[in-house]
N, C-alpha and C positions, 0 to 999 in steps of 0.2 A: 504494500500500500504506500509506504513511504517513498520507495524508488519510483513508483508510478507518478507521484506528485512531482518529484524532482525531475523526472523525464519531461513532463509537460510544462514545467515552469519556464525553462528557457524559450520554448516555443511561444508561450503566452506573452513573455516580456518582449520578445522580438516582434510578435504580432501587434501588440499595443503600440510599440515604437513605430512600426510601419504605418498603422492607421493614423496615429497622431501626426506623423510627418506628412502624410497625404492630406489630412485636413488643413494643417498649417500652410502647406504649399498651395492648396486650392484657395484659401482665404487671402493669402498675401500676393498671389499671382494677379489679383485684381488691381493691385497698386502699381503695377508696371505694365509697359506696353509690350508688344510682341518682340521688338528688337532687344529690349532689355532682358526679357524672359529668356530668349535664346542665348544672349551673351552670358548670363549667369551660369547656364548649363555648360557652355563651352569653356569657361574659365575655372570651373570647379576642379578641385584636386582629387582625382579619382583613386590615386594610389597613396593615400596618407598612411604613414607608419602606424599611428595609433589605431586607425580603423582596422588595419590588418591584424594588429595584436589583439584588439577586442574581439574581432571576428574569430580568430584562432582559439582564444580562450573560451569563448561561449560555445564553440563547436566541440572543443575537448570535453567541457563539462556535460554537454548534451550527449556526446558519444559514450561517455562512461555510464551515465544513468540509462541511456537507451539500450546499451549492451546488457546491463543488469536486468532490465525489464524484459528484453527479448528472450533472455535465458529462461524465463518463466513459461514460455510457450514452446511446445514441442509437438510434432505430428508424426504419425506412423501410417504406412500404407499396408494393409493386410490383403494379400493376393490369394485367391482360392484357385488351386491348380489341378483339381480333380474334375473328372468328366461331368459329374452331376451339377457342378456349380453353374454351368452355362444354362441349365434349366431351372435355376433358382432353388436348388435342392441341396440338402446335406448329403454326406457320403452314404447315409443309410436310406436315402430316398424321401425323407420328410422335408417339409417346406423350410427353406433357409430364412432366417430373420436376423438382419444386421444389428438390430437393437440389443441382441444378446451379447454383443461385443463389450458393451458397457453396462450390462444388467447388474442388479444388486449382488448376485452370487459371484460374478466375476470380480467386481470391485472389492467385495469382502475377502475373496481369496487373495487378491493382490495385496491388500492391507496386511493380512496374516503372513503371506509369503515374504514380504519385505519388512515385516515388523515395524510398520509405519506408526509413529507415535502422534498423539494429540490430533487425530483426524477421524471422523466418522465416515461411514459409507455414504450418507447423504451429502456431506460436505465435499467429498472427493468426486462423487458422481456429478455434482453441479459444475465441476471444472472440465468435464469431458463432453465431447460431441462426436457423432459419427455420421457419415453420409457417403453415398456411392461416388466414386471418382468420376464416372461417366454416367449421366442420366439420360434416359430416352424420353420420348414424348408419347402421348396416347392419341393425339389427333390424327396421326397418319401412320399406316403400317410400316412405312419405310423408316420411321423414327423409333420403332420398338427396339429396345435394347435391355438386356439383362446384365447388370454389372457384376463382374467377378473381382473387382478391386474396391476396397472401402477405406476411406481416410478416417483416422481417429485423431482428434486434436485435444490437447491439454493446455489450458490456460489457468495458471495459478490464481487463487483468490487469497483473501486475507487469512483464511483458515489453513491454507496449504503453502504459504510463503516459505515455511521452514523446510519444505521437502525439495529434493533434487528433481527437477522436471524430467530430465532424461531417464532417471531411475524409475520414476512413476510410470512413464509410458512403456518402459520395458517390462515392468511388473504387470501392467494391465494386459499387454499382448501375450505374455507368458501364461498368465492366469486364464486368459481366454482359450489358449491352446489346450490347457489341462481340462477346462470346462467342456470344450468341444469333444475331446477324446473320451471323457467319462460319459457324456450324454449321447453322442452320435456314432461312436465307433465300437468295435468289439468290446463287450463288457461281460465279464463272467463273475458270478457270485453264487455261492451255495447258501443254504439256509443260515441266517444270521444267529438264530436262537438255538442253543444247545438242547437237544431232546432230553426228556426225563427218562434216562435209561432204566432207572429203578422201577418204572411203571411199564416197561416193555418186556415181552418175552425174548429170551436170548436168541432164538432163531430169527425173530423179527429184527433184532439189532444187526444180525449178519446181513439180512436183506437190505436194511437201511445203509449199511456201509458199502455194500455192492453197488447200490444206486448212486451213492455219492461219488465213489471212485470212477464209476462209469461216466458220470457227468463230467468229471475232470478230464478223463481220457477223450471223450467226444470233443471237448473244447480244444484240447491240445492237438488232436488229429486234424480238426478243422483249421487251426492256425497253421499247422505244418503244410496243409494243402495250399495255403496262400503263399507261404514262403518257407520252404523246408531248409533253406540254407542260412536263415537268420540266426545270429549268435548273440546271446544276451551278455550283459556285463560280467556275469559269473561264468562265461564260456560254456553255456548250455544251449542246445537247440530244443525246439518243441518236441522232436522225436525222442531226444535223450531224456527229457523230463517225463514224457509219456512212458518210456521204457521203465523208469524207476517206479512210476505209479502202478503199472501193470504187474511188475514183479512183486510189489508190496501187496497188491490185491490177491495174487495167487498164493503167496506164502503166508502172510499174516492173517488174512481174512478167511480165504477158502480152506487153507490147510490147518493153520494153528487154531484159530478161534472156532471155526466150524467143527473141526475134529475134536477139540476139547469139549464142546457142548454135546456132540452126538455120542462120543465114546463113553462119556460119564453121565449121560442122561440129565444134564443140567436144565432145570425148568423152574419157573416161579409158581405156576398153577398147573399141576400135572393133569388133573381131571378136565379142567377148562380148556387147556391147550389141545388135549387129545380129542375132545368133542369138536373143537374148531376144525382140526385137520380132517376128522371124519366127515364133517359137513362139506368141507371143500372137496373131498374125494367124491361125494355124491354128485355135486354140481359138475365136476370135471368128467365123471363117468357119463353123465347125461350128454355132455358135449361130445364125448368119445363115441357114444352110440349114434348120435346124429351124423358125425363125420364118417363112421363106418358104413352106415346106410347109404350115404351119398357116394362113398367109394364103390360100394357094391352096385349101385344103380348105374354109375358110369361104366363099369366093367360089363354089365348086362347090355347096355346100349352099344358098346363096342362089339360085343359078340354078335349083335344083330346085323352088323354091316357084312355084306357079302364080300368074298375075297377079291372080286374084280374091282370093287369100289375103293379098296384100300391101297391099290397100287398108286404109283406116282402119276399124277395128272399133269400133262403138259399142254399148255395153251399157247397159241401164236401171239406174240407181242413184238414190240420194237424198242430199240435203245435210243439214246439221245441223238445219235447220228442218223436215225431214221431207218436203220437196218433191222430186218425181222429176225427173230430167233424164237426158239421154243422155251418158254419159261415154266417152272414148276409152280403150281398153285396149291393152296391148302384145301383139304377136305374136312368134313365134319369130324372125322375120327381124330384128327390132330387136336382139336379143341377139347374133345372128350379125354384124350390121353393126358393132356396137361391138367385138366380138372381132377382126374383120378390120382395123378401124382401128388397134387396139392392136398387132397383129402387124406391120402396115405400119410403124408408128413404130419398133418394135424392129428391123426390118430396116434402116431408114434409119440408126438409131443404130449398128448393127453395121458398116455400110458406111462410116460417117464415121470410126469408130475405126480401121478397117483403112486408110483413106486417110491418116489422120494418121500412123499408124505407117510407112506406105510413104513419106510425105513426109520423115519423120525419117531413115529409112534412105537415101533418095536424097541428102539433104543431107550425111550423113556420108560416103557414098561419093565424092561429087564435091568435097568440101572437105577441107582438112587443117588443123585448128586448131592453131596453133603455141603455144609456151610463153608468148609475150607475150599472146596472146588468152586463154589459160587464166588467166593472172594477172589480166587485166582482169575476166574473169568471176568469179573468186574474190573480188576486191575488191567487185564489185557484189553478190555473194551476201552478203558480210559486212554491207554497208550495208543491204541489204533485211532481213536477219535482225534487226539492231538496230532498224530502223524498226518492224518487226512487234511486237517486244517493247515498244516505246514505245506503240504503239496498244493493245496488250494492257493495259498499265498504266493508260492513260487510260480504257479501257473498264471495268476493274475499279474504279478510283476513282470513276467516274461511277455504277456500280452500287451501290457501298457508300454513296455520298452519298444515293442514292435510298432504299436500305434504312434508313439512319439517319433520313431524313426520314419514312419510313413507320413505322418502329419507334417514333419519338418520338410518333406518334399511337396506335400499337398497344400500347406498353408505357409506362405512366405511372408516375412515381416521386414519392412524397411523403415528405419527411423530417421526423421529429418528435423533438425533444429533450424534456426534462422542462419542463413549463410553469411559468411564474412563479407562477401561482395554486396549482399543486400544491405548490410549495415553501413558499408562504405558509401553506397549510393545515397542512403538516407542522410549521412553526415555531409556529403557534398551538397545535397539540396538544402540542408539547413544552413550550411556555410554561405551558399549563394543568397539565400533569403535574408540572412543576417547582414551580409555585406550590402544588399540592396536597401534594407531598412536604415542602416547607418548612413549610407550615402544620401538617401532621400532626406534624412533628418538634417545633415550638414548643409545640403543645398537649400532646404527650406529656410534655414537660418540666415541665408544671404539675401533673402527677399526683404524689402523694407516693410515695417509693420503698418505704416500709414502712408498714404499718398502725399 
């Protein structure tokens, strides 16, 4: 605030001097004729030493405070370099909104990221503005334009004078990149709340762990398809992390935990859990019977086809060059064969599920998991849960590193302050204006006050 006043004060003084000199010159010029008027201007000393000294001093003072004031204003250009940007979309296909560049979440993230003191989100946001670098019109189709470059400007206020302007704009653009990555790029997160394992059956916990590790694996495999050569800061690839998770799933969950529970018949409510598995088997057996009947019907339909109809059928057709050839076509038996194979797979899956349930019930019947065994299982469950959370964090960090790497290519940021050349031009203009005001004042004093 103080520098802004001192920057404008020299301009105000010189402006008042110029206006006053003009008024004096206008009033006193009435006291002389045209020849005397011209003679005064011709004999004026245009290169007076003291005028040059005063002009130089005033320009120096103005230049110092103008530089301090200009440092408070910084701008940045955010360029979107991904294909969806030309359609005004984010990288995930949702509608792009440039206002998010300086939204409350971004500004708050920037304040926390830079540990900015004595400034609120509202105060800092009032110093920011954003607009498209190239704007189109709506009155004519030829003027339609979707901008992929946006200018962000920062002008310090009395609440933010103590902040470094260039640092602020860097924090805003960096915070926007993080915000964009978290909201619009690949994001992976498992359930945030820890389940109440004490209220879950042990085999249900095994299923839960399998589901969680499978989710991590699916995410890692998906990221590996996008870029299987990407290496994280910890020198890991997506496939390498997936390999560790898969190995953990097979050994710790499927072998150690599952085996411990089955071999020792560890269960919280034996009667209740056996009843549940029996009920599941009834439902699965019902599905098995339906799939078996469908399989038999397909086979009966296939048997009804005569031998001549099941041979390869060739029909005349032509290729892209227009030449004819005999092409094989499908007959009804092909579709039936595929359906029969599918129903056969369904029956096998149903039977396996029933056998697994029967195995669990048999183990529970024949064994009696004591308190010590349950405590061992609980300790192993806690260890596995913590390990899964560790793998989740590692997968998320790897994904965000890749998103940062990709967004650094897709979102480019260029920061601009006031150029030295621009400041020099302003100082030259001020010096010229000051010199003109001083000379006008000296010349006006040579005119007589009264005729």
